[in-house]
DOMAR-534728 format. One record per residue (C-alpha): y, z, x. Coordinates in Angstrom, 2 decimals. Each point is the difference from the previous one (the first is absolute). Last residue first. Example, Ala and Ser with C-alpha at 12.3 -4.5 7.8 and 13.67 -1.06 7.14 Angstrom:
! residues 2
ATOM     north        up      east
ATOM     -1.06      7.14     13.67
ATOM     -3.44      0.66     -1.37
! end
This chain:
! residues 107
ATOM     north        up      east
ATOM    -12.06    -10.04      4.27
ATOM      3.72      0.25      0.89
ATOM     -0.33      3.77      0.90
ATOM     -3.14     -0.24      1.87
ATOM      1.44     -2.89      2.12
ATOM      3.10      2.04      0.73
ATOM     -2.07      2.98      0.86
ATOM     -2.17     -1.82      2.47
ATOM      2.85     -1.90      1.46
ATOM      1.85      3.09      1.14
ATOM      3.78     -0.71     -0.51
ATOM      1.31      3.54      0.25
ATOM      0.94     -0.28     -3.73
ATOM     -3.67     -0.60     -0.87
ATOM     -1.12      2.82      2.28
ATOM      2.39      2.42     -1.56
ATOM     -1.22     -1.37     -3.33
ATOM     -3.57      1.01      0.76
ATOM      0.86      3.24      1.61
ATOM     -2.40      2.25     -1.96
ATOM     -2.40     -2.26     -1.76
ATOM      0.78     -0.82     -3.63
ATOM      0.70     -3.77      0.46
ATOM     -3.64     -1.06     -0.12
ATOM     -0.71      2.18     -2.99
ATOM      2.73     -1.61     -2.10
ATOM      2.88      2.39     -0.13
ATOM      1.14      3.11     -1.89
ATOM      1.68      3.09      1.52
ATOM      1.46      2.60     -2.53
ATOM      2.23      2.93      0.71
ATOM     -1.17      3.36     -1.40
ATOM      1.45      2.00      2.72
ATOM     -3.24      0.27      2.09
ATOM     -0.68     -3.77     -0.38
ATOM     -1.92     -1.70     -2.80
ATOM     -2.41     -2.80      0.47
ATOM     -0.48     -3.46     -1.51
ATOM     -2.31     -2.87      0.97
ATOM      1.35     -3.07     -1.88
ATOM     -2.71     -2.43     -1.15
ATOM      0.64      0.73     -3.74
ATOM      3.55     -1.32      0.40
ATOM      2.76      2.17     -1.54
ATOM      1.46     -0.40     -3.37
ATOM      3.65      1.08     -0.39
ATOM      1.39     -3.32     -0.95
ATOM      3.70     -0.54     -0.28
ATOM      1.12      3.05      2.21
ATOM      3.81      0.11      0.68
ATOM      0.84      0.00      3.73
ATOM      2.25      1.49      2.64
ATOM     -1.07      3.52     -0.91
ATOM     -3.51     -0.90      1.27
ATOM      1.29      0.11      3.63
ATOM     -1.18     -2.92      1.97
ATOM     -2.71     -0.48      2.69
ATOM     -0.39     -3.42      1.70
ATOM     -2.72     -2.59      0.05
ATOM      1.74     -2.95      1.71
ATOM      0.35     -3.37     -1.73
ATOM      3.12     -0.92      2.05
ATOM      0.76      2.21      3.01
ATOM      3.37     -0.80      1.70
ATOM      1.46     -0.63     -2.60
ATOM     -1.23     -0.15     -3.49
ATOM     -0.18     -3.50     -1.47
ATOM     -3.71      0.39     -1.09
ATOM      0.89      3.23     -1.68
ATOM     -1.42      3.16      1.32
ATOM     -3.57      0.83     -0.93
ATOM     -0.35      3.38     -1.87
ATOM     -1.36      3.34      0.85
ATOM      1.38      2.45     -2.58
ATOM      0.57      3.60      0.95
ATOM     -2.00      2.80     -1.63
ATOM     -1.04      1.38      3.54
ATOM     -1.37     -3.50      0.58
ATOM     -0.75     -2.24     -3.06
ATOM     -1.48     -3.29      0.20
ATOM      0.62     -3.83     -0.51
ATOM      2.62      0.51     -2.61
ATOM      0.58     -3.42     -1.55
ATOM      3.65     -1.04     -0.42
ATOM      2.24     -1.08     -2.74
ATOM      3.52     -1.20      0.83
ATOM      3.13      1.54     -1.44
ATOM      1.73      0.50      3.34
ATOM     -1.73     -1.91      2.74
ATOM     -1.71      1.81      2.87
ATOM      0.68      0.72      3.67
ATOM      1.54      3.22     -1.00
ATOM      3.42      1.35      1.29
ATOM     -0.25      3.48      1.45
ATOM      2.31      2.59     -1.44
ATOM     -2.33      2.85      0.30
ATOM     -0.52      0.17     -3.63
ATOM     -1.14     -3.71     -0.03
ATOM      2.33     -2.99     -0.42
ATOM     -0.90     -3.29     -1.78
ATOM     -0.37      1.78     -3.43
ATOM     -2.08     -0.73     -3.09
ATOM     -2.97     -1.74      1.64
ATOM     -2.73     -0.71     -2.66
ATOM     -3.47      1.51      0.35
ATOM     -3.62     -1.01     -0.48
ATOM     -3.15      2.10      0.46
! end
């Protein structure tokens, strides 16, 4: 899935660490939000896998990778990731700096 950023501020008024008009690969879905790498120049966390609201983007390619493992939550929200990333707490571990999660992500 590929998207283009159409606004640099989300609904909560937060400035996004992405470039307006740039195309991004969606790495996964979490409660229908897009997980995307921040720009290389983002400060303080360049190339960080962060969740973004879908309203900030225009979809340019709706196809999802065959290797995504997808589930649906109680309210119909979708969760889709590669199997290695689907474990509960994976991205919390990544953002907490746990080496095993970081290595699994970048593999």
